C-alpha positions, 0 to 999 in steps of 0.5 A: 500500500502506498500513500501518494499526493498530487505533486501540483496539489498537495491536498489531493491524496490517494492510496494505491494497493500495489501488492507485495513485490518479489525480491531479487538477489541482494534485495530486502523487504522492509515492513514500515512500522512507525513514522513521524509527520511534521512540517519537515515533510511538507518541505520535502513535498513543496521542494520535491522537484527543486531538491529531487525529494520525489526521486527517492520513492518514485510514483506514477507521473504527476503523483509523489510519495512524500519521504518520512523518517521512521522505523521498519522491520525486515520482513524478507531478505535475500542479502547477506548480513540482514535477517528477518526481524531486524529493526531499522531506522531511516528514510521511508515512504508513507507506504506499508513496505519498501524494497531496498538494496542493502550495501556495506551491511554492518552491525550498525546498519547499511546503505540502500544502493537502489539505482534511482537513489545512487545520485541522491544525497547519501545522508538520506540513504543510510539505515541504522540497525537498532540492535547495533545502536548503543543509544537506542531506547525503544521507549523513545522511538516516537521522540526519535522519529519526530525530532531526531532528523530535525535536530540533526538539521538544527545541529548542522545549522548551529555548526554552520553558523559557528563555522562562519563566525555567525557572519559577525552578527550579534543576533539570530532571528528565527522565523517559524520559531515554533517549528521543531527545527527552529526549537532545536536550533534555538536550544543550541544557540542559547548556549552560545555566548554574547548572542541574542536568539529571537523567535518570530512566530504567530500571535497564537503561538507566541505564548508557547514559544516563550514558554520553552525558554530557548529564546531571549526574545519572542516577536510576532509577525505583526511586530517585526518593526520592533526588531532592533535594526541597529544590531547586526543580525542573521535571519534564519527562515524556516517559514519560507513565506514571502511577506515575512521574508520581505518585512524582515529584510526591509526592516533590518536593512543594513543590519542584516548580515546574512539571510538563510532559507531552511524550511517552507512551513508557510508554503502557500504564502506568495514569494516577494515580487522582485528583489528584497533589500539586503543580502540575497536569501540563500538555501541551507542544505544540511547534507552539504555541512554534514559532508564537510564535517565528516571530512573534518571530524570523521564519521564517528566524530560527527556522530559523537558530537550530534549524539551528545547534543541530542541527549541534552536536547532530549531531556529538555523536550519532555516539558513541552512535547505532547505525542499523538500516535495514530494507528493504521493506514487510514490515519495517514490522510487526515494526519497529513492534511492537518500538518500540511494545512498548519492545523497541528499545535506546535507542542504536538508531535504526530506519529503514524503506526503501521503493521505493529503487532 
């Protein structure tokens, strides 16, 4: 079973029963167990063509299978080193099953070498075997599925900003401050010395954003003009909305040192017409920073740093994160639409459970 969306109308969805495929030698069949749905997945869909996200799990012309992060179990295997019942974590479609071609199989995981994925960023093709992951805690699977992929982006953003001396800025302004990637970044930036962390958010989310304690200041979209325009600033845009982007650029003017695009939570907002004042907004692609740091620190060094930061962050989320788990394939469509249309409360994390005993 595959859940698919119209690529030119993300509210139009369908479920297709394709049957269980036969495996070739060297392949394995994963049975999808549990995955999270967040605005990150909306970004994958909105940027599906531009960033090739649709290419990971191909569908019929005009339709797309939105990637998600979650857990799956090996249902059948025709590859050495991977056994029936092995549980893995990684990049999945919203489907009942996924055929993979495991390579570099080890106790810790494998890489999917399925041909259409070979030209895509390697960070999305790696699967962890939970039995080989010392930090795995079955009780935390839901938090991991919801927050871990977003926190990795937060970590790499924080590291990239630090790597660039924050472009000389004294303040970092985060739009869509209630998004989980922004919350992770704000948590990390709050530990930096001599830096103001400012959250931009809607009036309805302002109380929540303030309550988490990660931001030095919280400003609503209607009050952008209250941002200090005499302080060197970096703008990190998780929203992707044209009105917010243009208003921040126009207000901060020469104080804006860099403008960084990360997410598209406000995916239906119009893009600004013409150029906006100040530095041209540039897209931050987390896998690029990951490649750089793997060269600098080695894969184990990167993983160790992320894990240390993740464990600290994880202890802080219990105070604000509420997890809602939906069961069964029929739960995907209403949950997808709730997240897509921005109706999900910022303190809620949605998880869909499939095929669980």
